[in-house]
ZAMARGU-4260 file (C-alpha; in steps of 0.2 Angstrom, whole numbers, plus 5000, padded with zeros to 4 digits):
<rodrens>
0) 5732/4837/5616 | 5726/4853/5608 | 5739/4867/5608 | 5738/4885/5602 | 5751/4899/5598
5) 5740/4913/5604 | 5741/4918/5622 | 5727/4913/5634 | 5721/4925/5647 | 5718/4915/5663
10) 5712/4930/5675 | 5697/4937/5665 | 5680/4931/5673 | 5666/4940/5665 | 5648/4936/5672
15) 5641/4936/5654 | 5655/4924/5648 | 5651/4912/5663 | 5632/4913/5658 | 5636/4909/5640
20) 5647/4894/5645 | 5633/4887/5656 | 5620/4890/5642 | 5632/4880/5630 | 5633/4866/5643
25) 5614/4865/5644 | 5612/4866/5625 | 5626/4854/5619 | 5616/4838/5622 | 5602/4845/5611
30) 5614/4852/5598 | 5624/4836/5597 | 5614/4821/5604 | 5624/4808/5596 | 5639/4813/5606
35) 5629/4809/5622 | 5619/4794/5616 | 5624/4776/5620 | 5614/4769/5606 | 5621/4780/5592
40) 5629/4773/5576 | 5645/4782/5580 | 5657/4776/5593 | 5652/4780/5610 | 5658/4796/5618
45) 5667/4798/5635 | 5650/4803/5642 | 5641/4787/5637 | 5636/4774/5649 | 5646/4761/5641
50) 5662/4759/5631 | 5662/4750/5614 | 5667/4732/5617 | 5680/4724/5607 | 5677/4707/5599
55) 5678/4694/5614 | 5682/4679/5603 | 5694/4687/5589 | 5702/4671/5584 | 5685/4662/5581
60) 5678/4678/5572 | 5693/4678/5560 | 5691/4659/5557 | 5673/4661/5553 | 5676/4675/5541
65) 5688/4664/5531 | 5678/4648/5532 | 5671/4640/5516 | 5655/4631/5519 | 5653/4615/5508
70) 5638/4615/5496 | 5631/4599/5503 | 5631/4607/5521 | 5622/4623/5513 | 5609/4611/5505
75) 5606/4603/5522 | 5604/4619/5531 | 5589/4625/5519 | 5581/4608/5517 | 5564/4606/5525
80) 5562/4595/5540 | 5554/4578/5538 | 5535/4578/5543 | 5534/4577/5562 | 5516/4572/5563
85) 5510/4589/5570 | 5492/4593/5565 | 5480/4608/5569 | 5471/4606/5585 | 5456/4617/5580
90) 5440/4608/5574 | 5433/4615/5558 | 5417/4622/5567 | 5413/4625/5585 | 5403/4611/5593
95) 5400/4620/5610 | 5389/4635/5605 | 5386/4650/5616 | 5368/4649/5621 | 5368/4651/5640
100) 5365/4668/5649 | 5381/4677/5654 | 5385/4678/5672 | 5393/4695/5670 | 5408/4704/5663
105) 5426/4700/5664 | 5440/4713/5662 | 5458/4709/5661 | 5473/4721/5662 | 5488/4713/5653
110) 5507/4718/5655 | 5522/4712/5646 | 5527/4712/5628 | 5517/4708/5612 | 5519/4689/5614
115) 5516/4688/5633 | 5500/4698/5630 | 5495/4687/5616 | 5496/4671/5627 | 5486/4680/5641
120) 5472/4685/5628 | 5470/4666/5624 | 5469/4663/5643 | 5456/4677/5646 | 5445/4669/5633
125) 5446/4652/5641 | 5443/4660/5658 | 5427/4668/5651 | 5422/4651/5645 | 5425/4643/5662
130) 5414/4657/5670 | 5401/4658/5656 | 5405/4677/5657 | 5406/4691/5644 | 5424/4696/5640
135) 5428/4715/5638 | 5441/4718/5625 | 5457/4716/5635 | 5467/4732/5641 | 5485/4732/5637
140) 5496/4740/5650 | 5509/4753/5645 | 5526/4743/5644 | 5537/4750/5658 | 5553/4746/5647
145) 5547/4752/5630 | 5534/4765/5636 | 5522/4758/5623 | 5504/4763/5624 | 5497/4753/5610
150) 5480/4747/5612 | 5472/4730/5607 | 5462/4739/5593 | 5479/4746/5586 | 5486/4729/5585
155) 5472/4716/5581 | 5456/4716/5570 | 5443/4718/5584 | 5428/4714/5573 | 5436/4698/5567
160) 5441/4693/5585 | 5422/4695/5590 | 5415/4686/5575 | 5427/4671/5576 | 5423/4669/5595
165) 5404/4672/5593 | 5399/4654/5595 | 5411/4652/5610 | 5409/4667/5621 | 5402/4684/5621
170) 5414/4698/5618 | 5411/4717/5619 | 5422/4732/5615 | 5417/4741/5630 | 5407/4740/5646
175) 5389/4746/5646 | 5385/4763/5655 | 5381/4755/5672 | 5398/4748/5673 | 5408/4763/5666
180) 5416/4766/5683 | 5426/4750/5681 | 5442/4757/5674 | 5461/4755/5677 | 5461/4771/5686
185) 5447/4766/5698 | 5457/4751/5703 | 5473/4760/5705 | 5468/4771/5719 | 5460/4759/5732
190) 5456/4741/5736 | 5440/4737/5727 | 5428/4722/5730 | 5427/4719/5711 | 5446/4717/5708
195) 5454/4700/5708 | 5472/4702/5712 | 5477/4686/5720 | 5475/4674/5705 | 5490/4662/5707
200) 5501/4658/5692 | 5494/4643/5682 | 5478/4643/5692 | 5466/4629/5689 | 5448/4631/5682
205) 5441/4626/5699 | 5451/4641/5706 | 5441/4653/5695 | 5425/4645/5699 | 5428/4646/5718
210) 5435/4663/5718 | 5429/4674/5704 | 5412/4667/5700 | 5405/4673/5717 | 5411/4691/5713
215) 5402/4690/5697 | 5386/4684/5705 | 5387/4698/5718 | 5393/4713/5707 | 5390/4707/5689
220) 5408/4711/5685 | 5426/4706/5690 | 5442/4714/5685 | 5458/4702/5685 | 5475/4710/5687
225) 5488/4704/5686 | 5483/4691/5673 | 5499/4685/5664 | 5501/4666/5665 | 5486/4665/5677
230) 5478/4649/5669 | 5486/4632/5670 | 5490/4621/5655 | 5488/4604/5663 | 5472/4596/5668
235) 5461/4607/5658 | 5447/4600/5647 | 5452/4597/5629 | 5438/4609/5624 | 5447/4623/5633
240) 5464/4619/5625 | 5456/4619/5608 | 5448/4636/5612 | 5465/4643/5616 | 5471/4637/5599
245) 5456/4645/5591 | 5460/4662/5599 | 5479/4661/5594 | 5477/4654/5577 | 5461/4661/5571
250) 5454/4675/5581 | 5470/4685/5584 | 5473/4693/5567 | 5483/4709/5565 | 5476/4725/5558
255) 5478/4726/5539 | 5492/4739/5539 | 5503/4727/5549 | 5500/4713/5538 | 5503/4724/5522
260) 5520/4730/5530 | 5525/4713/5535 | 5521/4706/5517 | 5531/4720/5509 | 5546/4716/5520
265) 5545/4697/5516 | 5545/4702/5497 | 5560/4712/5498 | 5569/4699/5508 | 5565/4686/5495
270) 5568/4697/5480 | 5582/4708/5485 | 5587/4712/5467 | 5570/4719/5463 | 5565/4737/5464
275) 5558/4742/5481 | 5540/4745/5477 | 5523/4737/5479 | 5522/4733/5460 | 5522/4714/5455
280) 5539/4707/5454 | 5548/4694/5443 | 5554/4678/5449 | 5573/4678/5452 | 5586/4665/5456
285) 5594/4664/5473 | 5611/4658/5475 | 5607/4649/5491 | 5595/4637/5483 | 5598/4639/5464
290) 5579/4641/5461 | 5564/4651/5465 | 5562/4666/5477 | 5577/4668/5489 | 5577/4661/5507
295) 5581/4670/5523 | 5584/4667/5541 | 5575/4676/5555 | 5585/4679/5570 | 5576/4684/5586
300) 5590/4693/5595 | 5584/4700/5611 | 5599/4709/5618 | 5590/4725/5625 | 5595/4734/5640
305) 5581/4726/5650 | 5588/4708/5646 | 5606/4714/5649 | 5602/4722/5666 | 5591/4707/5672
310) 5605/4694/5669 | 5618/4704/5680 | 5632/4698/5667 | 5647/4708/5661 | 5646/4712/5642
315) 5663/4720/5640 | 5657/4738/5641 | 5668/4742/5656 | 5665/4750/5673 | 5653/4763/5666
320) 5641/4749/5659 | 5641/4739/5675 | 5636/4754/5685 | 5623/4759/5673 | 5615/4742/5672
325) 5616/4740/5691 | 5607/4757/5693 | 5594/4751/5680 | 5590/4736/5690 | 5587/4746/5705
330) 5575/4759/5696 | 5565/4746/5686 | 5564/4732/5698 | 5566/4741/5714 | 5577/4728/5723
335) 5567/4713/5716 | 5582/4709/5704 | 5598/4710/5714 | 5616/4712/5708 | 5623/4695/5707
340) 5635/4688/5720 | 5643/4676/5707 | 5657/4681/5695 | 5654/4684/5677 | 5663/4668/5673
345) 5652/4658/5686 | 5636/4666/5678 | 5641/4661/5661 | 5646/4643/5666 | 5629/4641/5674
350) 5621/4647/5657 | 5613/4663/5665 | 5620/4675/5652 | 5611/4680/5636 | 5622/4677/5621
355) 5629/4693/5614 | 5627/4697/5595 | 5645/4692/5592 | 5642/4675/5600 | 5626/4672/5591
360) 5635/4676/5575 | 5649/4664/5579 | 5636/4650/5583 | 5627/4653/5566 | 5643/4652/5557
365) 5647/4636/5566 | 5630/4629/5560 | 5635/4633/5542 | 5627/4649/5538 | 5639/4661/5528
370) 5641/4678/5522 | 5629/4675/5508 | 5615/4671/5520 | 5601/4684/5520 | 5597/4687/5539
375) 5582/4697/5546 | 5585/4704/5563 | 5569/4704/5573 | 5574/4715/5587 | 5567/4731/5594
380) 5583/4739/5601 | 5600/4731/5603 | 5609/4738/5619 | 5624/4746/5612 | 5617/4750/5595
385) 5627/4747/5579 | 5644/4746/5588 | 5637/4731/5598 | 5632/4721/5582 | 5647/4726/5571
390) 5654/4708/5573 | 5638/4700/5568 | 5636/4712/5553 | 5654/4707/5548 | 5649/4689/5548
395) 5633/4692/5539 | 5634/4708/5528 | 5617/4704/5520 | 5608/4706/5537 | 5593/4717/5536
400) 5580/4724/5548 | 5564/4735/5546 | 5574/4751/5544 | 5585/4744/5531 | 5571/4736/5521
405) 5558/4750/5522 | 5558/4769/5521 | 5554/4781/5536 | 5537/4785/5527 | 5533/4766/5526
410) 5537/4763/5544 | 5528/4779/5550 | 5513/4769/5557 | 5524/4758/5568 | 5536/4771/5573
415) 5538/4773/5592 | 5526/4758/5595 | 5536/4743/5601 | 5521/4731/5600 | 5516/4736/5582
420) 5535/4734/5578 | 5535/4717/5586 | 5519/4712/5577 | 5528/4716/5560 | 5543/4705/5566
425) 5531/4691/5570 | 5524/4692/5553 | 5541/4691/5545 | 5546/4677/5556 | 5531/4667/5552
430) 5535/4667/5534 | 5554/4664/5535 | 5563/4648/5530 | 5573/4646/5547 | 5568/4654/5563
435) 5582/4656/5576 | 5578/4662/5594 | 5593/4668/5604 | 5584/4667/5620 | 5570/4656/5627
440) 5553/4665/5630 | 5536/4670/5623 | 5542/4674/5605 | 5549/4657/5602 | 5534/4648/5610
445) 5521/4658/5600 | 5531/4657/5584 | 5534/4638/5583 | 5517/4632/5589 | 5508/4645/5578
450) 5518/4640/5563 | 5515/4622/5565 | 5497/4623/5570 | 5490/4636/5558 | 5500/4631/5543
455) 5501/4612/5545 | 5518/4611/5538 | 5536/4611/5544 | 5550/4624/5545 | 5567/4624/5553
460) 5568/4631/5570 | 5583/4633/5581 | 5581/4637/5600 | 5597/4641/5608 | 5600/4633/5625
465) 5608/4648/5635
</rodrens>
């Protein structure tokens, strides 16, 4: 409690003084944003939507910090897996060709994050093949969670995409002038005959032939939205499955500056003792292996507000956090994701709660990774910021992310762009020695299949069953 030896006048009420006080209240969040921000590095304030959680498993945390990992166990952790018999599914050259006249233009509007959109792009090419149609470069919707407006052209090399698929289907950057009216805005304001909005999840090839081909025949164009997960995996001809592989592993190449930034981060992870520049670096000895460039683990830790809210679990942030997440569920999903009728203990017993950063850290420690392990954190935002991952950082003080490895100038081209940032994480993950996914989803599926298929070699992957 603050005290003062000076008398305080309690009866003087100046209109000017009241105005100054009101102005101060309005300006305070701008003058001191960290005081109000739930994601700041400092401890949360009383005005935050959550309270800094204390370690939930303190005894386990202390035991992990004091544990000595035997050298034999360390060697097994970093050793490559025995060959599993995986081989690339893409033939060396196309045997199908693309000589038939196109039946019209296919547009797709893709929602979700980078990896969900990537899988949908593979499906879109396959659908264009099924319909013998010309694919317009897919439109990436603004992500409602991250508010990211990154376009296909900002993420992927369009010329390369078109060239690689030239023998399979026809791809155009934009519609010809006679179809220029077919835009996202056009379909947003009314029901249109050229929009396909009823495509079922995992639709068959026959569904597209029966429902979309007639639209192409009548209008010369069909716009499919929504399109995520709208093509089946089962009972498709091997030719279409191989085409999907070709799109994912050959046609979809990041733009040069994403590859360059990703390669720079990989270099700094493998050679942490070297100067942070793009000059040639000397080979160094890493104490994890005793030879060659250092090894590192990529942890895909998806513990953002979206994930936390969707689970309806309690993460130790108190009543304020529970209310904030309940409100978020209502605003974002408008009642489609309800507050759970189960207790937090029941939800965790059913495996419905994403692991917290602290729990992930304890699991990694139990596997044998220790404080000398170099960990790359592939995550856009962690709900709760630095305070939430403090236990994980205690266990793994060599933990890095994009911001710790690169300067603000070096990250300028991906700043504020969640999809570009995710693309850099994808690149760093692809080149890691061990990849660990804290939650099931598109990132894990894309990473593991892509690595095995495109590199024809083995790496360690751990998918946590939560």
